[in-house]
C-alpha positions in Angstrom: 89.0 97.7 110.4 87.2 99.4 107.6 83.4 99.1 108.0 82.1 100.8 104.9 84.2 101.4 101.7 84.1 102.7 98.2 86.4 101.4 95.4 87.8 103.6 92.6 88.5 101.3 89.7 86.4 98.3 90.8 86.6 96.5 87.4 90.4 96.4 87.3 92.5 93.6 88.8 93.0 95.3 92.2 89.3 96.4 92.3 88.1 92.9 91.6 90.3 91.4 94.3 89.3 94.2 96.8 85.7 93.1 96.3 86.7 89.5 97.0 88.2 90.7 100.3 85.1 92.8 101.1 82.9 89.7 100.3 85.1 87.5 102.6 85.0 90.0 105.5 81.4 91.2 104.9 82.5 94.8 104.5 79.8 97.1 103.2 80.6 98.6 99.7 78.8 101.9 99.2 80.5 103.2 96.1 82.0 101.7 92.9 83.6 103.3 89.9 84.9 102.1 86.6 86.4 103.6 83.5 84.4 101.9 80.8 83.6 98.3 81.6 79.8 98.7 81.9 79.1 94.9 81.9 81.3 94.1 84.9 80.3 97.3 86.8 76.6 96.4 86.3 77.3 92.9 87.7 79.2 94.3 90.7 76.5 96.8 91.4 73.8 94.1 91.4 75.7 92.0 93.8 76.9 94.7 96.3 74.1 97.2 95.9 76.2 100.3 96.5 74.4 103.6 96.9 76.5 105.3 94.1 78.2 104.0 91.0 80.2 106.1 88.6 81.4 105.4 85.1 84.3 107.6 84.0 83.3 107.6 80.4 80.4 110.1 80.2 79.0 108.6 77.0 78.3 105.3 78.8 76.3 106.8 81.7 72.9 106.5 80.0 73.5 102.8 79.2 74.5 102.1 82.8 71.4 104.0 84.1 69.2 101.9 81.9 70.8 98.7 83.1 70.3 99.6 86.8 66.9 101.2 86.4 64.6 100.4 89.3 67.5 99.8 91.7 68.2 102.2 94.6 71.6 103.1 93.0 72.6 106.6 91.9 74.5 106.6 88.6 77.1 109.3 88.0 79.9 109.8 85.4 83.1 111.6 84.7 85.5 113.3 87.2 82.6 114.6 89.2 81.3 111.0 89.6 84.7 109.7 90.7 84.9 112.5 93.3 81.5 111.8 94.6 82.3 108.1 95.0 85.5 109.0 96.8 83.8 111.5 99.2 80.6 109.7 100.3 79.5 110.6 103.9 78.9 107.0 105.0 82.3 105.5 104.0 85.4 105.4 106.2 87.9 104.1 103.6 88.5 104.5 99.9 90.4 101.9 97.9 92.1 103.8 95.1 92.9 101.4 92.3 92.4 103.6 89.3 95.4 103.3 86.9 97.5 106.4 86.3 97.2 110.0 87.3 93.4 109.8 86.9 93.4 108.7 90.5 95.1 111.8 91.9 92.1 114.3 92.1 89.6 111.8 93.5 92.1 110.6 96.1 92.7 114.2 97.2 88.9 114.7 97.4 88.7 111.7 99.7 91.5 112.9 101.9 89.9 116.3 102.3 86.7 114.5 103.4 88.7 112.7 106.1 88.5 109.3 104.5 91.4 106.8 105.0 93.0 105.7 101.8 93.9 102.1 100.8 96.3 103.2 98.2 96.9 101.0 95.1 97.3 103.9 92.7 101.0 104.6 92.9 100.9 107.5 90.4 99.1 109.6 93.0 102.2 109.8 95.1 104.6 109.7 92.2 103.2 112.9 90.7 102.1 114.8 93.8 103.6 113.0 96.8 104.4 116.2 98.8 100.9 117.6 98.3 99.0 114.4 99.1 101.0 113.5 102.2 100.7 117.1 103.5 96.9 117.0 103.0 96.8 113.6 104.7 98.6 115.0 107.7 96.3 118.0 107.8 93.1 116.0 107.8 94.5 113.2 110.0 94.0 110.6 107.3 95.9 107.3 107.1 97.5 106.3 103.8 97.6 102.5 103.9 99.6 100.9 101.2 98.1 98.1 99.0 101.1 97.4 96.8 102.6 94.2 98.1 106.1 95.9 98.4 104.9 98.9 100.3 102.6 96.8 102.5 105.6 94.6 103.3 107.7 97.7 104.4 104.8 99.1 106.3 104.5 95.8 108.3 108.3 95.6 108.9 108.3 99.2 110.3 105.4 98.5 112.7 106.5 99.0 116.3 110.0 100.3 115.3 111.7 103.7 115.4 111.9 105.2 111.9 115.1 106.9 112.9 116.8 103.5 113.3 116.1 102.5 109.7 119.3 102.1 107.6 117.5 101.4 104.3 114.4 100.1 102.6 114.9 97.2 100.2 112.2 96.9 97.5 112.1 93.6 95.8 111.2 93.0 92.1 110.4 89.8 90.3 112.3 91.0 87.3 109.3 90.5 85.0 109.2 88.3 81.9 112.5 89.6 80.5 114.7 89.1 83.6 118.3 88.2 82.5 117.9 89.4 78.9 120.3 92.0 77.6 119.3 95.2 75.7 120.0 93.7 72.3 117.6 90.8 73.1 114.8 93.2 73.9 114.6 94.8 70.5 112.3 92.1 69.0 110.2 91.2 72.0 106.4 91.2 71.4 103.5 92.6 73.3 102.4 89.0 74.0 105.9 88.4 75.5 105.7 91.5 77.7 102.2 90.7 79.0 103.4 87.2 80.2 104.4 87.9 83.8 105.9 84.9 85.5 104.4 85.4 89.0 101.5 88.0 89.1 98.2 88.4 87.4 97.8 92.2 86.9 96.3 94.7 84.5 98.0 95.4 81.2 99.6 98.7 82.1 101.2 97.6 85.4 102.3 94.3 83.7 104.2 96.3 81.0 105.7 98.5 83.8 106.9 95.4 85.5 108.5 94.2 82.3 110.4 97.5 81.9 111.2 97.9 85.6 109.3 101.2 85.6 106.9 99.7 88.1 109.8 99.4 90.6 110.9 102.9 89.8 107.5 104.3 90.5 107.5 102.3 93.8 110.8 103.8 94.8 109.3 107.3 94.4 106.1 106.2 96.3 108.2 104.7 99.1 110.0 108.0 99.6 106.7 109.8 100.3 105.0 107.0 102.2 107.8 106.4 104.6 109.7 109.8 104.5 112.9 108.1 103.6 115.6 109.8 101.4 116.4 108.3 98.1 119.9 107.4 99.2 118.4 104.8 101.6 116.1 103.1 99.2 117.5 100.0 97.3 116.0 97.6 94.7 116.8 93.9 94.5 115.6 91.4 91.9 114.0 88.5 93.7 112.5 86.2 91.0 110.5 84.0 93.4 108.3 87.0 94.6 108.2 85.4 98.1 109.9 88.2 100.1 107.8 91.2 99.2 110.3 93.8 100.6 112.7 94.3 103.5 113.8 96.9 106.0 117.4 97.1 107.3 117.9 98.7 110.7 121.0 100.4 112.2 121.9 97.4 114.3 122.2 95.2 111.2 118.9 93.5 111.6 116.9 92.9 108.4 113.1 92.4 108.7 111.3 90.8 105.7 107.7 90.1 105.0 107.0 86.9 103.2 103.8 85.6 101.6 102.3 84.0 98.5 102.0 86.3 95.4 98.4 87.0 96.1 97.3 90.7 96.1 94.3 89.9 98.3 96.6 89.6 101.3 98.0 93.2 101.3 94.5 94.5 100.3 93.0 92.8 103.3 95.7 94.1 105.6 95.0 97.7 104.4 91.3 97.2 105.1 91.7 95.5 108.5 94.7 97.4 109.9 95.8 97.1 112.7 94.0 93.8 113.0 94.7 90.6 111.0 91.6 88.5 110.0 91.3 84.9 108.9 90.9 84.1 105.2 91.1 81.1 102.9 93.6 82.8 100.5 96.7 80.9 99.4 99.3 80.4 102.2 103.0 80.3 101.8 104.6 76.8 102.0 108.3 77.3 102.7 109.0 73.6 102.1 107.9 74.0 98.5 109.6 77.4 98.1 113.1 76.0 98.4 115.6 78.6 97.1 115.3 82.4 97.5 117.6 84.2 95.2 118.6 87.9 94.7 120.2 89.8 91.8 121.2 93.4 91.1 118.9 95.1 88.7 120.3 95.6 85.2 119.7 99.4 84.6 121.6 99.3 81.3 119.1 96.9 79.8 116.2 98.3 81.7 116.8 102.1 81.9 113.4 103.0 83.2 114.4 102.2 86.8 117.4 104.6 86.5 115.1 107.3 85.0 112.8 107.0 88.0 115.7 107.5 90.5 116.8 110.5 88.5 113.3 112.0 88.5 113.1 111.6 92.2 116.5 113.2 92.8 115.4 116.2 90.5 112.1 116.5 92.3 109.6 119.2 91.6 107.6 118.4 88.4 110.1 115.9 87.0 108.3 112.8 88.4 105.1 114.1 86.8 106.8 114.2 83.5 108.3 110.7 84.0 104.8 109.4 84.9 103.0 111.1 82.0 105.6 110.0 79.4 105.5 106.5 80.7 101.7 106.3 80.6 101.7 107.5 77.0 104.6 105.3 75.9 103.0 102.2 77.5 99.7 102.9 75.8 101.5 103.3 72.4 103.3 99.9 73.0 100.0 98.3 74.0 98.6 99.6 70.7 101.7 98.1 69.0 102.7 101.5 67.6 106.2 101.4 69.2 108.7 98.8 70.3 109.3 97.8 73.9 112.8 99.4 73.9 111.2 102.7 72.7 109.5 103.2 76.0 112.5 104.5 78.0 113.7 106.5 75.0 110.4 108.4 74.9 110.5 109.0 78.6 114.1 110.3 78.6 113.4 112.7 75.7 110.4 114.1 77.5 112.4 114.6 80.7 115.3 116.2 78.9 113.0 118.8 77.4 111.3 119.7 80.6 111.9 122.9 82.5 111.4 121.9 86.1 109.2 123.7 88.5 110.6 123.0 92.0 107.5 123.9 94.0 104.5 123.0 91.9 100.9 123.4 92.9 98.3 120.7 92.0 97.3 122.8 89.0 101.0 123.0 87.8 101.3 119.2 88.1 98.1 118.6 86.0 99.3 121.1 83.4 102.7 119.5 83.1 101.0 116.1 82.8 98.8 117.3 80.0 101.6 119.1 78.2 103.8 116.1 78.3 101.1 113.8 76.8 100.4 116.3 74.0 104.0 116.7 73.2 104.6 112.9 72.9 101.4 112.2 71.0 102.1 115.0 68.5 105.4 113.3 67.7 104.1 109.8 67.4 
């Protein structure tokens, strides 16, 4: 069980729920970071009294320093601040809940310092899975999944032989537009897309869920987390979000992990592994659950999932292009500068123009990410 943690992205949805878990389990929180939410970061710092806090936006550092003046808390900013929070001597685990590729470098910094990772930032493995997993092995670091789907698979694999796995089955709620055809998606609004039927999440991941890109990113992440080839990873739409994912074994047995749609449950398991601790979070009532249904994903209406499978098959720097293009496209949609159906178009165009590097370094991945963003923004 984690005894002392830091949280990258503490003011986001996963970060807030991680602090709820830490509060419940009385885990020491020594480091916090946020992108720009000074008000909430100040409130969190005053409650948990971490040794270090970092605000990613450099221009907000002096404001945060002023607010926390007189407290024994060091205030840092920018990438150096994030790296410092990720690599503190006294911590044993880092919860990485920063959204996007911004979490990659701080996560690698934590790995190199021997810190276990409670991973909620899927883009870290999407863009640089080979590098991150190789470094984790080198430094004997555990990568513990926080996403409910990967946590489910992780639990279904416990005590079993990975060589006997036939396939991993990732479940998806289908998001707010489940069952709609492509023509029906042309006029959907930002408000529609942000209205997820089951989960309360940040805006970026909510849009990714609506487009099925979130599930595509999770497919890539699953390949690296569990060392399973793409041919043995499936996706099923499961609207009730009760079965969080499944593992099929060679003897025909299928193990599933069920639970309420409450992210605090997988967060807690990542922080208490291999133990399970009591909490007062919502419990699953099977008598109220009634029907559990499954559907094939509609890749024609939601092409982002297919693009993610293609990027994984291509490998190299292609997943980094997929991720960067998606981050920019989602941001443009959130700013209401493009339509929902334009998101996969932008991603596919970026991937089509990319000259793939099959064996990229970290520097190559960061350069590709930056170039992809610039190319798309120059066109918009």
